[in-house]
N, C-alpha and C positions, 0 to 999 in steps of 0.2 A: 687316508682319511684319518682325522683325529677324534672322531666320535667314538667308535669302537665299542659300543655298549653290548653288542651281542656276541662279540668275539671273546671266547673264554680261553684262559690258560689251561694247562693240563690239569690244574686243580679246580677248574670251573670258577675261577674268580675273574669277573669282567675287568678288562683293562681300563675301562672308563675312569676308574679312580685315579689313574695316573695323568689325566689330561691337564689338570690345573698346573701341575708342576712341569709340564713339558716345555722345553726350551725351543720348540720348533719355530715359534713366531719370530724370535730374535734371530735365530739361525737363518731363517728364510730371508729376513730383511737384509742381513749382511750379504748373504749369498746372491740374492737377486740384484742388489745394488752394484755388485762388482763383477759378476760372472760374464766372461767373454768367450763363448764356446769356440768360435772360429778364429779367435786371436787377431781380429781385424781392427781393434781399437775401439769398437762400439760394444757397449755392454748389451747383454741379451734383451733387457727391457727397452733399450733404445732401438734395437732392431725391430721389436714389436711396434714401437711408436712409428717408425719410419716404414714399416711393412717390408723389411728386408729379411732374409733368412739368417737366423742366428748361427746356423751350421755351415754357411757358405760365406766366404770373404768377398765373393763377387757374385751376388745373387743373379743378376741378369746376364752374366757371362760376356760382358762387353769389354773386358780388359781393364776396367776402372774399378778399384776396390769400393766396397760399400762405404767405407769410412770417408773416402774422398767424395763420393757422390752425396753422402749425407752432409758433409761439410758445405758443399755448394748449395744444397737445398736449404740448410739451416741459415746460411747467409741471405738467401733469397727470402726465407720466411721472416728473418729479422727486418729486412727492408720493407716487406709488405706489412708487417705488424706496425712498424713505425709510421707507415702511411695510413694506418687505420683499416687495412684490408683484413679479411678473414683468411685463416690458414687451414686447409683441409688436412686432418690427421685421422688416424685410426679411430673407429667408433667403439673400441673396447673401453673399459673403465680406465685402463692405462692411458689410452688416447685422450679421454676426457680429462683425466688428471693433468695431462701434459698441456692441454689447451688452457686450463685454469691457471697454470703456473708456467706457461711457456716462456714468457719474458725472463723470469727468474732462471729458468732452465738454461736459456741461451747465455745468460750472463755467467752462469757457472761454467759453461762449456767454452766461453770466449777464450780462455787461456789454455784450453785443452785439458783441463783438470776438473774432475768432479769428486770431491772427497767423500769418504764414507759418511761423515757427519752431515755434509750437505745433502747427500742422497737420503739419509735417514730423516732429516728434518722435512725435506720436500715430500717424501712419502707419507710421513705422519700428518702433515698438513692436508694432504689429499684425502685422507680417511675422514677428516671432519666434514668434507663437502660432498663426498660421493656415497651413493647408496646402491645396493644390489637390487635387482628386480624382486618384488615381493615373493617370499617363500610360501609354499602351499600351506593351507590350513584345513583342518578337518572340523566341520560343524557337528554339533551333537546329533543332528538329524541323520548323519551318515552312520551312526553307531547303532548296531542291532541290540536294542535293550530287551532283555528277557523279563520275566515276571517273578522268577524264583531267586530269593536272596538267602537261601538256606546254606549252611556249611557245606552240604553235599554239592550244591550248584556252584559255590565258590571254588571248591576243590576241583570240580570238573573243568571249570574255566582255567584255573591255574595249571592243571595238567596239560591243557591244550597250548597254553603259552610256553610251557616247558618243552613240549614236543616241537613247537616251531623253532625254539632256540636250538634244540639239538639238530634239527634239520639244517638250520642256518649254518651251524658249525660244520656240518658234514659238507655242505656246498662250498664253503669258503673257510677252510680250517686255519689258514695263515692269519697272523695278527697284522691288520692293516695299519695300525698305529706305528708299529715298528717299520713298516714298509714306506711310510710317508717320507721320512727324512732322506733315505737314499734316493727316492724318486725325485725329491726337490733338489737335492744338492748334486746328484750325479746323473739324473734322468735315467735311472736304472730301469730297464724294460721288465725285468722280473718283478721288481717292486710295483711297477705300473700295473702288471697283470693281477697282482694281489689286490690292489685298490679297486680295479675294475670288477673283480669278483665280489668285493664287499659292496660296491655300489649296486650291483645287480641284486644282491641278497636283500639290501635295504628296501629296494623296490618290491621285491617278493614279499617281505615281511609286512610292508604297508598293505598290500592287497589281501594277504591272508588274515591279518588282524581285523580288516573291515568286515569279514564275513562271520566272525565269531559271535556267538550269542553271549551277551555280557550281563552278569547279575546287576540289578539296578544300582546297588551301592558302589559298584566299581566302574560305572560309566564315565565319570569325570577322569579317572586315572587312565582308563582304556583310551579315551579320546586323546589325551595328552601323549600316550605311548604311540598310538597310530600316527598322529601328526608328526612326532619326532622321527619316526621311520621315514615318512614321506619327505621330510626336510633333509634327513641324512642322505637320501638318494640324490636330491638336487645339489646339495653341498658337495657331495663326492664328485659329481660330474663337473662342477665348477672348479674343484681343486685339481682335477685331471688336466685342466687348461692353464695351470698356474704359470707355466713357462711362457705361454703366449700372451697372458694377461696378468702380470704380477700383482697389480693393484687389486684387481678383482680377487685374486688368490688370497691376499691379506684379509680382505673383508670376509671371505668364506671361512678362513681360519677362525675369525672372531665368532661367526655364526655357528661354526662347528662346536665351539666350546659352550655356547648357549644351549645347543641341542643336546650336548652331552649332559648338561645339567638337568634338562627336562627328562631325559631317559633315566638318569640317576634317581630323580624324584619319583618317577613312575614305578621303578623297581622297588624302591624303599616302601612306597605305599602298598604295593602288592604283598610284600613281606609282612607288613603290619596287618593287612587284611587277613592273611593266613593265620597269624597269631591270634587275632581277635576271634576268628572262627574255630579256633582250637585245632588247626591243621598242623600236623607234625611234618614239616618239610624234610626233615632228615630221613623220613621213611619213603620219600618220593625221589628216586634217583635223578629224574629230569629237572628237579627243582632245588637240589642242594645248593646250587650257586646262588639262589635267591636269598637264602637266609644269611649267606656270607657276603652278600653284596657290599662293596665298599670297604671291606676289611683288608688292610694291608697284608701282603704276603710276607711270611716270615723269611 
């Protein structure tokens, strides 16, 4: 996952500050455009489209390679499209993308070649037309607003946020941002496990922040924070399916960066609230990361 707001380094500096500079989006486009896990001549995203197994060169075990079967099916699809008939494809976003651009796709494949640039342009065009299902949102009515806005109440609230962050790190100490690239490019199972832990903890953080008693002045920030955790969980689950549905994965990467921004804003606002209330975060071990949030590591 590329959100990474609650995962801290050994110096308690959230890695979220590295998101905007991350090359993962470009790396993933190039990787997903060309990867052929089973070496059968079909790229993995094409196997997703045709619902064959990217890890098996002969998915149905009938002695005919997936590449040959897909060639026959593609020719049939070309004929049916030319006759104005509909062609049934996968219902994933990758499948929907392929329906929108199927004639162009078949033209690219007619000579047996699909260049990286052609794949990049086709994927980029798809992103302009496709949308993910709506991400969760948290209404103000779901936030438990207190009545006390004193410095003591704000400090109590911040200490609870700090405690949740410490527990989150205990539950999933590895950096899921670092795990994402090997998961995408190598389908590394250890990296997948790191991301799965992160996804579970985002869900846990969402539930735990919903039950906190929040000082009135911090309700807008807390709502944004809680919603970001909820969205991070959904995005993480979507990214775990990035090999089965690459186009969806690209859209989730874009959403992850937006959620990262919301988390960054939330933490910056909490740090400012502490400053305004005269709270010395250096004296609260569970919150030292908050005052240093966004500061580049030396």
